[in-house]
PyMOL Python script that loads the backbone (N, CA, C, O; Angstrom):
from pymol import cmd

cmd.read_pdbstr("""\
ATOM      1  N   MET A   1       6.104  -0.344  40.163  1.00  0.00           N
ATOM      2  CA  MET A   1       6.730  -1.597  39.785  1.00  0.00           C
ATOM      3  C   MET A   1       7.951  -1.307  38.929  1.00  0.00           C
ATOM      4  O   MET A   1       7.960  -0.369  38.131  1.00  0.00           O
ATOM      5  N   CYS A   2       8.944  -2.098  39.099  1.00  0.00           N
ATOM      6  CA  CYS A   2      10.129  -1.942  38.274  1.00  0.00           C
ATOM      7  C   CYS A   2       9.954  -2.725  36.970  1.00  0.00           C
ATOM      8  O   CYS A   2       9.201  -3.699  36.944  1.00  0.00           O
ATOM      9  N   PRO A   3      10.623  -2.331  35.901  1.00  0.00           N
ATOM     10  CA  PRO A   3      10.445  -2.984  34.609  1.00  0.00           C
ATOM     11  C   PRO A   3      10.857  -4.456  34.604  1.00  0.00           C
ATOM     12  O   PRO A   3      10.351  -5.233  33.795  1.00  0.00           O
ATOM     13  N   GLU A   4      11.770  -4.846  35.500  1.00  0.00           N
ATOM     14  CA  GLU A   4      12.215  -6.236  35.536  1.00  0.00           C
ATOM     15  C   GLU A   4      11.115  -7.167  36.038  1.00  0.00           C
ATOM     16  O   GLU A   4      11.072  -8.334  35.648  1.00  0.00           O
ATOM     17  N   ASN A   5      10.223  -6.668  36.898  1.00  0.00           N
ATOM     18  CA  ASN A   5       9.144  -7.467  37.466  1.00  0.00           C
ATOM     19  C   ASN A   5       7.802  -6.797  37.192  1.00  0.00           C
ATOM     20  O   ASN A   5       7.233  -6.163  38.080  1.00  0.00           O
ATOM     21  N   PRO A   6       7.296  -6.934  35.971  1.00  0.00           N
ATOM     22  CA  PRO A   6       6.002  -6.303  35.700  1.00  0.00           C
ATOM     23  C   PRO A   6       4.886  -7.015  36.443  1.00  0.00           C
ATOM     24  O   PRO A   6       5.019  -8.171  36.843  1.00  0.00           O
ATOM     25  N   SER A   7       3.807  -6.315  36.615  1.00  0.00           N
ATOM     26  CA  SER A   7       2.672  -6.903  37.314  1.00  0.00           C
ATOM     27  C   SER A   7       2.071  -8.024  36.470  1.00  0.00           C
ATOM     28  O   SER A   7       2.275  -8.046  35.257  1.00  0.00           O
ATOM     29  N   PRO A   8       1.330  -8.962  37.086  1.00  0.00           N
ATOM     30  CA  PRO A   8       0.702 -10.039  36.318  1.00  0.00           C
ATOM     31  C   PRO A   8      -0.258  -9.521  35.253  1.00  0.00           C
ATOM     32  O   PRO A   8      -0.401 -10.141  34.198  1.00  0.00           O
ATOM     33  N   ALA A   9      -0.913  -8.401  35.513  1.00  0.00           N
ATOM     34  CA  ALA A   9      -1.837  -7.850  34.524  1.00  0.00           C
ATOM     35  C   ALA A   9      -1.092  -7.431  33.260  1.00  0.00           C
ATOM     36  O   ALA A   9      -1.587  -7.625  32.150  1.00  0.00           O
ATOM     37  N   VAL A  10       0.089  -6.862  33.429  1.00  0.00           N
ATOM     38  CA  VAL A  10       0.893  -6.453  32.277  1.00  0.00           C
ATOM     39  C   VAL A  10       1.355  -7.678  31.503  1.00  0.00           C
ATOM     40  O   VAL A  10       1.336  -7.677  30.272  1.00  0.00           O
ATOM     41  N   GLU A  11       1.770  -8.728  32.217  1.00  0.00           N
ATOM     42  CA  GLU A  11       2.214  -9.948  31.544  1.00  0.00           C
ATOM     43  C   GLU A  11       1.072 -10.570  30.757  1.00  0.00           C
ATOM     44  O   GLU A  11       1.274 -10.981  29.614  1.00  0.00           O
ATOM     45  N   ASN A  12      -0.120 -10.652  31.335  1.00  0.00           N
ATOM     46  CA  ASN A  12      -1.261 -11.248  30.648  1.00  0.00           C
ATOM     47  C   ASN A  12      -1.692 -10.413  29.449  1.00  0.00           C
ATOM     48  O   ASN A  12      -2.030 -10.965  28.402  1.00  0.00           O
ATOM     49  N   SER A  13      -1.684  -9.097  29.588  1.00  0.00           N
ATOM     50  CA  SER A  13      -2.117  -8.261  28.473  1.00  0.00           C
ATOM     51  C   SER A  13      -1.115  -8.315  27.330  1.00  0.00           C
ATOM     52  O   SER A  13      -1.493  -8.150  26.170  1.00  0.00           O
ATOM     53  N   ALA A  14       0.157  -8.545  27.638  1.00  0.00           N
ATOM     54  CA  ALA A  14       1.157  -8.637  26.585  1.00  0.00           C
ATOM     55  C   ALA A  14       0.971  -9.903  25.763  1.00  0.00           C
ATOM     56  O   ALA A  14       1.301  -9.918  24.577  1.00  0.00           O
ATOM     57  N   ARG A  15       0.454 -10.952  26.361  1.00  0.00           N
ATOM     58  CA  ARG A  15       0.264 -12.213  25.651  1.00  0.00           C
ATOM     59  C   ARG A  15      -0.990 -12.207  24.792  1.00  0.00           C
ATOM     60  O   ARG A  15      -1.059 -12.937  23.803  1.00  0.00           O
ATOM     61  N   ARG A  16      -1.974 -11.407  25.145  1.00  0.00           N
ATOM     62  CA  ARG A  16      -3.262 -11.422  24.443  1.00  0.00           C
ATOM     63  C   ARG A  16      -3.216 -10.365  23.350  1.00  0.00           C
ATOM     64  O   ARG A  16      -3.329  -9.170  23.619  1.00  0.00           O
ATOM     65  N   TYR A  17      -3.052 -10.816  22.128  1.00  0.00           N
ATOM     66  CA  TYR A  17      -2.865  -9.878  21.038  1.00  0.00           C
ATOM     67  C   TYR A  17      -3.888 -10.012  19.926  1.00  0.00           C
ATOM     68  O   TYR A  17      -3.815  -9.265  18.951  1.00  0.00           O
ATOM     69  N   THR A  18      -4.828 -10.920  20.025  1.00  0.00           N
ATOM     70  CA  THR A  18      -5.845 -11.050  18.987  1.00  0.00           C
ATOM     71  C   THR A  18      -7.045 -10.177  19.332  1.00  0.00           C
ATOM     72  O   THR A  18      -7.307  -9.913  20.505  1.00  0.00           O
ATOM     73  N   PRO A  19      -7.777  -9.726  18.307  1.00  0.00           N
ATOM     74  CA  PRO A  19      -8.987  -8.937  18.591  1.00  0.00           C
ATOM     75  C   PRO A  19      -9.993  -9.711  19.436  1.00  0.00           C
ATOM     76  O   PRO A  19     -10.654  -9.131  20.298  1.00  0.00           O
ATOM     77  N   ALA A  20     -10.115 -11.017  19.196  1.00  0.00           N
ATOM     78  CA  ALA A  20     -11.062 -11.812  19.986  1.00  0.00           C
ATOM     79  C   ALA A  20     -10.658 -11.814  21.453  1.00  0.00           C
ATOM     80  O   ALA A  20     -11.517 -11.740  22.333  1.00  0.00           O
ATOM     81  N   ALA A  21      -9.372 -11.898  21.723  1.00  0.00           N
ATOM     82  CA  ALA A  21      -8.905 -11.880  23.109  1.00  0.00           C
ATOM     83  C   ALA A  21      -9.194 -10.531  23.760  1.00  0.00           C
ATOM     84  O   ALA A  21      -9.589 -10.465  24.924  1.00  0.00           O
ATOM     85  N   GLU A  22      -8.996  -9.465  23.004  1.00  0.00           N
ATOM     86  CA  GLU A  22      -9.282  -8.135  23.538  1.00  0.00           C
ATOM     87  C   GLU A  22     -10.770  -7.987  23.850  1.00  0.00           C
ATOM     88  O   GLU A  22     -11.136  -7.442  24.891  1.00  0.00           O
ATOM     89  N   LEU A  23     -11.628  -8.472  22.948  1.00  0.00           N
ATOM     90  CA  LEU A  23     -13.070  -8.379  23.183  1.00  0.00           C
ATOM     91  C   LEU A  23     -13.490  -9.244  24.361  1.00  0.00           C
ATOM     92  O   LEU A  23     -14.351  -8.850  25.148  1.00  0.00           O
ATOM     93  N   THR A  24     -12.887 -10.419  24.486  1.00  0.00           N
ATOM     94  CA  THR A  24     -13.195 -11.301  25.609  1.00  0.00           C
ATOM     95  C   THR A  24     -12.774 -10.647  26.920  1.00  0.00           C
ATOM     96  O   THR A  24     -13.489 -10.727  27.918  1.00  0.00           O
ATOM     97  N   ASP A  25     -11.609 -10.001  26.911  1.00  0.00           N
ATOM     98  CA  ASP A  25     -11.150  -9.292  28.113  1.00  0.00           C
ATOM     99  C   ASP A  25     -12.103  -8.163  28.487  1.00  0.00           C
ATOM    100  O   ASP A  25     -12.237  -7.824  29.663  1.00  0.00           O
ATOM    101  N   ALA A  26     -12.764  -7.582  27.491  1.00  0.00           N
ATOM    102  CA  ALA A  26     -13.692  -6.481  27.746  1.00  0.00           C
ATOM    103  C   ALA A  26     -15.069  -6.969  28.181  1.00  0.00           C
ATOM    104  O   ALA A  26     -15.949  -6.160  28.474  1.00  0.00           O
ATOM    105  N   GLY A  27     -15.263  -8.298  28.223  1.00  0.00           N
ATOM    106  CA  GLY A  27     -16.516  -8.832  28.735  1.00  0.00           C
ATOM    107  C   GLY A  27     -17.414  -9.486  27.707  1.00  0.00           C
ATOM    108  O   GLY A  27     -18.513  -9.922  28.049  1.00  0.00           O
ATOM    109  N   MET A  28     -16.983  -9.570  26.460  1.00  0.00           N
ATOM    110  CA  MET A  28     -17.813 -10.198  25.429  1.00  0.00           C
ATOM    111  C   MET A  28     -17.658 -11.714  25.495  1.00  0.00           C
ATOM    112  O   MET A  28     -16.609 -12.227  25.884  1.00  0.00           O
ATOM    113  N   SER A  29     -18.698 -12.409  25.115  1.00  0.00           N
ATOM    114  CA  SER A  29     -18.669 -13.865  25.076  1.00  0.00           C
ATOM    115  C   SER A  29     -17.581 -14.328  24.101  1.00  0.00           C
ATOM    116  O   SER A  29     -17.455 -13.753  23.021  1.00  0.00           O
ATOM    117  N   PRO A  30     -16.797 -15.347  24.449  1.00  0.00           N
ATOM    118  CA  PRO A  30     -15.744 -15.826  23.546  1.00  0.00           C
ATOM    119  C   PRO A  30     -16.273 -16.289  22.188  1.00  0.00           C
ATOM    120  O   PRO A  30     -15.609 -16.100  21.168  1.00  0.00           O
ATOM    121  N   VAL A  31     -17.452 -16.888  22.169  1.00  0.00           N
ATOM    122  CA  VAL A  31     -18.030 -17.352  20.904  1.00  0.00           C
ATOM    123  C   VAL A  31     -18.365 -16.162  20.006  1.00  0.00           C
ATOM    124  O   VAL A  31     -18.071 -16.175  18.810  1.00  0.00           O
ATOM    125  N   VAL A  32     -18.976 -15.146  20.583  1.00  0.00           N
ATOM    126  CA  VAL A  32     -19.338 -13.951  19.818  1.00  0.00           C
ATOM    127  C   VAL A  32     -18.077 -13.226  19.354  1.00  0.00           C
ATOM    128  O   VAL A  32     -18.015 -12.762  18.216  1.00  0.00           O
ATOM    129  N   ALA A  33     -17.083 -13.127  20.215  1.00  0.00           N
ATOM    130  CA  ALA A  33     -15.835 -12.456  19.854  1.00  0.00           C
ATOM    131  C   ALA A  33     -15.136 -13.177  18.704  1.00  0.00           C
ATOM    132  O   ALA A  33     -14.631 -12.529  17.787  1.00  0.00           O
ATOM    133  N   ALA A  34     -15.100 -14.506  18.742  1.00  0.00           N
ATOM    134  CA  ALA A  34     -14.465 -15.275  17.668  1.00  0.00           C
ATOM    135  C   ALA A  34     -15.221 -15.102  16.352  1.00  0.00           C
ATOM    136  O   ALA A  34     -14.602 -14.962  15.296  1.00  0.00           O
ATOM    137  N   GLU A  35     -16.544 -15.110  16.407  1.00  0.00           N
ATOM    138  CA  GLU A  35     -17.349 -14.923  15.190  1.00  0.00           C
ATOM    139  C   GLU A  35     -17.152 -13.524  14.623  1.00  0.00           C
ATOM    140  O   GLU A  35     -17.046 -13.356  13.408  1.00  0.00           O
ATOM    141  N   LEU A  36     -17.102 -12.531  15.481  1.00  0.00           N
ATOM    142  CA  LEU A  36     -16.885 -11.164  15.029  1.00  0.00           C
ATOM    143  C   LEU A  36     -15.510 -11.032  14.377  1.00  0.00           C
ATOM    144  O   LEU A  36     -15.380 -10.393  13.333  1.00  0.00           O
ATOM    145  N   GLU A  37     -14.495 -11.626  14.979  1.00  0.00           N
ATOM    146  CA  GLU A  37     -13.151 -11.587  14.404  1.00  0.00           C
ATOM    147  C   GLU A  37     -13.134 -12.277  13.034  1.00  0.00           C
ATOM    148  O   GLU A  37     -12.499 -11.784  12.101  1.00  0.00           O
ATOM    149  N   ARG A  38     -13.826 -13.410  12.911  1.00  0.00           N
ATOM    150  CA  ARG A  38     -13.877 -14.139  11.639  1.00  0.00           C
ATOM    151  C   ARG A  38     -14.529 -13.280  10.557  1.00  0.00           C
ATOM    152  O   ARG A  38     -14.043 -13.224   9.427  1.00  0.00           O
ATOM    153  N   ARG A  39     -15.623 -12.616  10.902  1.00  0.00           N
ATOM    154  CA  ARG A  39     -16.324 -11.778   9.921  1.00  0.00           C
ATOM    155  C   ARG A  39     -15.484 -10.578   9.504  1.00  0.00           C
ATOM    156  O   ARG A  39     -15.471 -10.204   8.331  1.00  0.00           O
ATOM    157  N   ILE A  40     -14.794  -9.982  10.448  1.00  0.00           N
ATOM    158  CA  ILE A  40     -13.929  -8.840  10.130  1.00  0.00           C
ATOM    159  C   ILE A  40     -12.816  -9.272   9.186  1.00  0.00           C
ATOM    160  O   ILE A  40     -12.489  -8.548   8.245  1.00  0.00           O
ATOM    161  N   GLU A  41     -12.228 -10.448   9.426  1.00  0.00           N
ATOM    162  CA  GLU A  41     -11.172 -10.952   8.547  1.00  0.00           C
ATOM    163  C   GLU A  41     -11.706 -11.215   7.142  1.00  0.00           C
ATOM    164  O   GLU A  41     -11.012 -10.943   6.162  1.00  0.00           O
ATOM    165  N   LEU A  42     -12.930 -11.741   7.026  1.00  0.00           N
ATOM    166  CA  LEU A  42     -13.525 -11.982   5.708  1.00  0.00           C
ATOM    167  C   LEU A  42     -13.731 -10.673   4.942  1.00  0.00           C
ATOM    168  O   LEU A  42     -13.410 -10.582   3.758  1.00  0.00           O
ATOM    169  N   VAL A  43     -14.262  -9.676   5.621  1.00  0.00           N
ATOM    170  CA  VAL A  43     -14.503  -8.385   4.976  1.00  0.00           C
ATOM    171  C   VAL A  43     -13.181  -7.739   4.574  1.00  0.00           C
ATOM    172  O   VAL A  43     -13.073  -7.193   3.476  1.00  0.00           O
ATOM    173  N   ALA A  44     -12.183  -7.793   5.436  1.00  0.00           N
ATOM    174  CA  ALA A  44     -10.883  -7.199   5.126  1.00  0.00           C
ATOM    175  C   ALA A  44     -10.238  -7.879   3.922  1.00  0.00           C
ATOM    176  O   ALA A  44      -9.662  -7.209   3.065  1.00  0.00           O
ATOM    177  N   ALA A  45     -10.333  -9.212   3.852  1.00  0.00           N
ATOM    178  CA  ALA A  45      -9.757  -9.943   2.719  1.00  0.00           C
ATOM    179  C   ALA A  45     -10.480  -9.590   1.425  1.00  0.00           C
ATOM    180  O   ALA A  45      -9.842  -9.415   0.387  1.00  0.00           O
ATOM    181  N   GLU A  46     -11.799  -9.485   1.478  1.00  0.00           N
ATOM    182  CA  GLU A  46     -12.568  -9.146   0.275  1.00  0.00           C
ATOM    183  C   GLU A  46     -12.262  -7.729  -0.184  1.00  0.00           C
ATOM    184  O   GLU A  46     -12.129  -7.484  -1.384  1.00  0.00           O
ATOM    185  N   GLU A  47     -12.149  -6.803   0.742  1.00  0.00           N
ATOM    186  CA  GLU A  47     -11.838  -5.425   0.371  1.00  0.00           C
ATOM    187  C   GLU A  47     -10.444  -5.323  -0.232  1.00  0.00           C
ATOM    188  O   GLU A  47     -10.232  -4.569  -1.181  1.00  0.00           O
ATOM    189  N   ALA A  48      -9.494  -6.076   0.312  1.00  0.00           N
ATOM    190  CA  ALA A  48      -8.126  -6.028  -0.192  1.00  0.00           C
ATOM    191  C   ALA A  48      -8.046  -6.557  -1.619  1.00  0.00           C
ATOM    192  O   ALA A  48      -7.237  -6.076  -2.412  1.00  0.00           O
ATOM    193  N   GLU A  49      -8.877  -7.541  -1.954  1.00  0.00           N
ATOM    194  CA  GLU A  49      -8.831  -8.144  -3.284  1.00  0.00           C
ATOM    195  C   GLU A  49      -9.629  -7.354  -4.317  1.00  0.00           C
ATOM    196  O   GLU A  49      -9.174  -7.192  -5.449  1.00  0.00           O
ATOM    197  N   ARG A  50     -10.798  -6.865  -3.951  1.00  0.00           N
ATOM    198  CA  ARG A  50     -11.729  -6.319  -4.937  1.00  0.00           C
ATOM    199  C   ARG A  50     -11.819  -4.803  -4.983  1.00  0.00           C
ATOM    200  O   ARG A  50     -12.238  -4.250  -5.999  1.00  0.00           O
ATOM    201  N   ASP A  51     -11.446  -4.130  -3.936  1.00  0.00           N
ATOM    202  CA  ASP A  51     -11.639  -2.684  -3.876  1.00  0.00           C
ATOM    203  C   ASP A  51     -10.377  -1.968  -4.354  1.00  0.00           C
ATOM    204  O   ASP A  51      -9.367  -1.983  -3.649  1.00  0.00           O
ATOM    205  N   PRO A  52     -10.406  -1.341  -5.532  1.00  0.00           N
ATOM    206  CA  PRO A  52      -9.196  -0.687  -6.041  1.00  0.00           C
ATOM    207  C   PRO A  52      -8.743   0.497  -5.181  1.00  0.00           C
ATOM    208  O   PRO A  52      -7.569   0.865  -5.213  1.00  0.00           O
ATOM    209  N   SER A  53      -9.646   1.089  -4.424  1.00  0.00           N
ATOM    210  CA  SER A  53      -9.242   2.208  -3.576  1.00  0.00           C
ATOM    211  C   SER A  53      -8.372   1.757  -2.409  1.00  0.00           C
ATOM    212  O   SER A  53      -7.738   2.588  -1.758  1.00  0.00           O
ATOM    213  N   ARG A  54      -8.331   0.460  -2.135  1.00  0.00           N
ATOM    214  CA  ARG A  54      -7.501  -0.071  -1.052  1.00  0.00           C
ATOM    215  C   ARG A  54      -6.085  -0.401  -1.516  1.00  0.00           C
ATOM    216  O   ARG A  54      -5.221  -0.722  -0.700  1.00  0.00           O
ATOM    217  N   GLN A  55      -5.848  -0.324  -2.825  1.00  0.00           N
ATOM    218  CA  GLN A  55      -4.530  -0.650  -3.366  1.00  0.00           C
ATOM    219  C   GLN A  55      -3.583   0.533  -3.174  1.00  0.00           C
ATOM    220  O   GLN A  55      -4.040   1.669  -3.050  1.00  0.00           O
ATOM    221  N   PRO A  56      -2.271   0.288  -3.147  1.00  0.00           N
ATOM    222  CA  PRO A  56      -1.316   1.391  -3.002  1.00  0.00           C
ATOM    223  C   PRO A  56      -1.379   2.336  -4.204  1.00  0.00           C
ATOM    224  O   PRO A  56      -1.733   1.929  -5.311  1.00  0.00           O
ATOM    225  N   MET A  57      -1.038   3.575  -3.971  1.00  0.00           N
ATOM    226  CA  MET A  57      -1.062   4.557  -5.057  1.00  0.00           C
ATOM    227  C   MET A  57       0.086   4.287  -6.026  1.00  0.00           C
ATOM    228  O   MET A  57       1.179   3.894  -5.621  1.00  0.00           O
ATOM    229  N   SER A  58      -0.185   4.507  -7.319  1.00  0.00           N
ATOM    230  CA  SER A  58       0.879   4.388  -8.316  1.00  0.00           C
ATOM    231  C   SER A  58       1.763   5.632  -8.228  1.00  0.00           C
ATOM    232  O   SER A  58       1.430   6.599  -7.543  1.00  0.00           O
ATOM    233  N   THR A  59       2.882   5.588  -8.926  1.00  0.00           N
ATOM    234  CA  THR A  59       3.794   6.734  -8.918  1.00  0.00           C
ATOM    235  C   THR A  59       3.114   7.968  -9.504  1.00  0.00           C
ATOM    236  O   THR A  59       3.275   9.075  -8.990  1.00  0.00           O
ATOM    237  N   ALA A  60       2.360   7.774 -10.574  1.00  0.00           N
ATOM    238  CA  ALA A  60       1.667   8.907 -11.203  1.00  0.00           C
ATOM    239  C   ALA A  60       0.612   9.492 -10.263  1.00  0.00           C
ATOM    240  O   ALA A  60       0.479  10.712 -10.161  1.00  0.00           O
ATOM    241  N   GLU A  61      -0.132   8.634  -9.582  1.00  0.00           N
ATOM    242  CA  GLU A  61      -1.152   9.117  -8.644  1.00  0.00           C
ATOM    243  C   GLU A  61      -0.515   9.855  -7.475  1.00  0.00           C
ATOM    244  O   GLU A  61      -1.033  10.879  -7.029  1.00  0.00           O
ATOM    245  N   LEU A  62       0.600   9.344  -6.980  1.00  0.00           N
ATOM    246  CA  LEU A  62       1.296   9.996  -5.872  1.00  0.00           C
ATOM    247  C   LEU A  62       1.838  11.355  -6.303  1.00  0.00           C
ATOM    248  O   LEU A  62       1.739  12.330  -5.558  1.00  0.00           O
ATOM    249  N   ALA A  63       2.412  11.421  -7.504  1.00  0.00           N
ATOM    250  CA  ALA A  63       2.928  12.697  -8.012  1.00  0.00           C
ATOM    251  C   ALA A  63       1.796  13.703  -8.181  1.00  0.00           C
ATOM    252  O   ALA A  63       1.956  14.878  -7.850  1.00  0.00           O
ATOM    253  N   GLN A  64       0.665  13.256  -8.689  1.00  0.00           N
ATOM    254  CA  GLN A  64      -0.491  14.138  -8.861  1.00  0.00           C
ATOM    255  C   GLN A  64      -0.984  14.644  -7.504  1.00  0.00           C
ATOM    256  O   GLN A  64      -1.313  15.822  -7.363  1.00  0.00           O
ATOM    257  N   TYR A  65      -1.035  13.766  -6.516  1.00  0.00           N
ATOM    258  CA  TYR A  65      -1.475  14.146  -5.175  1.00  0.00           C
ATOM    259  C   TYR A  65      -0.547  15.216  -4.590  1.00  0.00           C
ATOM    260  O   TYR A  65      -1.010  16.217  -4.042  1.00  0.00           O
ATOM    261  N   VAL A  66       0.760  14.996  -4.712  1.00  0.00           N
ATOM    262  CA  VAL A  66       1.732  15.956  -4.173  1.00  0.00           C
ATOM    263  C   VAL A  66       1.611  17.289  -4.910  1.00  0.00           C
ATOM    264  O   VAL A  66       1.642  18.349  -4.285  1.00  0.00           O
ATOM    265  N   PHE A  67       1.474  17.241  -6.232  1.00  0.00           N
ATOM    266  CA  PHE A  67       1.344  18.460  -7.029  1.00  0.00           C
ATOM    267  C   PHE A  67       0.120  19.268  -6.604  1.00  0.00           C
ATOM    268  O   PHE A  67       0.207  20.484  -6.437  1.00  0.00           O
ATOM    269  N   VAL A  68      -0.998  18.610  -6.430  1.00  0.00           N
ATOM    270  CA  VAL A  68      -2.229  19.298  -6.025  1.00  0.00           C
ATOM    271  C   VAL A  68      -2.077  19.878  -4.617  1.00  0.00           C
ATOM    272  O   VAL A  68      -2.497  21.007  -4.365  1.00  0.00           O
ATOM    273  N   ALA A  69      -1.480  19.112  -3.700  1.00  0.00           N
ATOM    274  CA  ALA A  69      -1.308  19.594  -2.324  1.00  0.00           C
ATOM    275  C   ALA A  69      -0.396  20.819  -2.285  1.00  0.00           C
ATOM    276  O   ALA A  69      -0.699  21.798  -1.603  1.00  0.00           O
ATOM    277  N   VAL A  70       0.711  20.766  -3.009  1.00  0.00           N
ATOM    278  CA  VAL A  70       1.632  21.908  -3.045  1.00  0.00           C
ATOM    279  C   VAL A  70       0.952  23.094  -3.727  1.00  0.00           C
ATOM    280  O   VAL A  70       1.108  24.234  -3.290  1.00  0.00           O
ATOM    281  N   GLY A  71       0.204  22.829  -4.790  1.00  0.00           N
ATOM    282  CA  GLY A  71      -0.521  23.903  -5.472  1.00  0.00           C
ATOM    283  C   GLY A  71      -1.509  24.597  -4.551  1.00  0.00           C
ATOM    284  O   GLY A  71      -1.616  25.823  -4.562  1.00  0.00           O
ATOM    285  N   CYS A  72      -2.226  23.823  -3.758  1.00  0.00           N
ATOM    286  CA  CYS A  72      -3.178  24.409  -2.799  1.00  0.00           C
ATOM    287  C   CYS A  72      -2.453  25.267  -1.768  1.00  0.00           C
ATOM    288  O   CYS A  72      -2.940  26.335  -1.397  1.00  0.00           O
ATOM    289  N   CYS A  73      -1.309  24.812  -1.310  1.00  0.00           N
ATOM    290  CA  CYS A  73      -0.532  25.601  -0.335  1.00  0.00           C
ATOM    291  C   CYS A  73      -0.050  26.907  -0.958  1.00  0.00           C
ATOM    292  O   CYS A  73      -0.101  27.958  -0.320  1.00  0.00           O
ATOM    293  N   VAL A  74       0.413  26.841  -2.194  1.00  0.00           N
ATOM    294  CA  VAL A  74       0.884  28.055  -2.876  1.00  0.00           C
ATOM    295  C   VAL A  74      -0.270  29.033  -3.070  1.00  0.00           C
ATOM    296  O   VAL A  74      -0.112  30.232  -2.837  1.00  0.00           O
ATOM    297  N   ILE A  75      -1.416  28.537  -3.490  1.00  0.00           N
ATOM    298  CA  ILE A  75      -2.587  29.410  -3.656  1.00  0.00           C
ATOM    299  C   ILE A  75      -2.963  30.042  -2.316  1.00  0.00           C
ATOM    300  O   ILE A  75      -3.292  31.227  -2.264  1.00  0.00           O
ATOM    301  N   GLY A  76      -2.919  29.273  -1.246  1.00  0.00           N
ATOM    302  CA  GLY A  76      -3.216  29.809   0.082  1.00  0.00           C
ATOM    303  C   GLY A  76      -2.242  30.899   0.491  1.00  0.00           C
ATOM    304  O   GLY A  76      -2.646  31.913   1.059  1.00  0.00           O
ATOM    305  N   LEU A  77      -0.962  30.698   0.209  1.00  0.00           N
ATOM    306  CA  LEU A  77       0.038  31.720   0.538  1.00  0.00           C
ATOM    307  C   LEU A  77      -0.174  32.988  -0.285  1.00  0.00           C
ATOM    308  O   LEU A  77      -0.046  34.096   0.236  1.00  0.00           O
ATOM    309  N   VAL A  78      -0.497  32.827  -1.565  1.00  0.00           N
ATOM    310  CA  VAL A  78      -0.755  33.995  -2.420  1.00  0.00           C
ATOM    311  C   VAL A  78      -1.953  34.778  -1.896  1.00  0.00           C
ATOM    312  O   VAL A  78      -1.920  36.008  -1.855  1.00  0.00           O
ATOM    313  N   VAL A  79      -2.998  34.084  -1.500  1.00  0.00           N
ATOM    314  CA  VAL A  79      -4.187  34.752  -0.965  1.00  0.00           C
ATOM    315  C   VAL A  79      -3.840  35.487   0.324  1.00  0.00           C
ATOM    316  O   VAL A  79      -4.331  36.592   0.554  1.00  0.00           O
ATOM    317  N   MET A  80      -3.007  34.895   1.161  1.00  0.00           N
ATOM    318  CA  MET A  80      -2.626  35.557   2.418  1.00  0.00           C
ATOM    319  C   MET A  80      -1.829  36.831   2.158  1.00  0.00           C
ATOM    320  O   MET A  80      -2.003  37.823   2.865  1.00  0.00           O
ATOM    321  N   PHE A  81      -0.963  36.814   1.155  1.00  0.00           N
ATOM    322  CA  PHE A  81      -0.120  37.979   0.888  1.00  0.00           C
ATOM    323  C   PHE A  81      -0.857  39.087   0.151  1.00  0.00           C
ATOM    324  O   PHE A  81      -0.433  40.242   0.186  1.00  0.00           O
ATOM    325  N   LEU A  82      -1.945  38.753  -0.508  1.00  0.00           N
ATOM    326  CA  LEU A  82      -2.694  39.793  -1.245  1.00  0.00           C
ATOM    327  C   LEU A  82      -3.692  40.450  -0.380  1.00  0.00           C
ATOM    328  O   LEU A  82      -4.407  41.344  -0.832  1.00  0.00           O
TER     329      LEU A  82
END
""", "prot")
cmd.dss("prot")
cmd.show_as("cartoon", "prot")
cmd.util.cbc("prot")
cmd.orient("prot")
């Protein structure tokens, strides 16, 4: 098929972008798919608000992470050369 005239399956799949639509396309009941999507959204919202590990890293935490990663690489190189 040429890109100007995609197949109907490609057109339909491009329009279906929700998780419930994907699950329905895979054979799940629409009611179950909608309920599953609702529950996933609730859990994601709760985790985003209450779980500090889901928050972006601060500048100090990022600097510490980079320092430790570079330190591990340097130690590995020293061990290889010795």
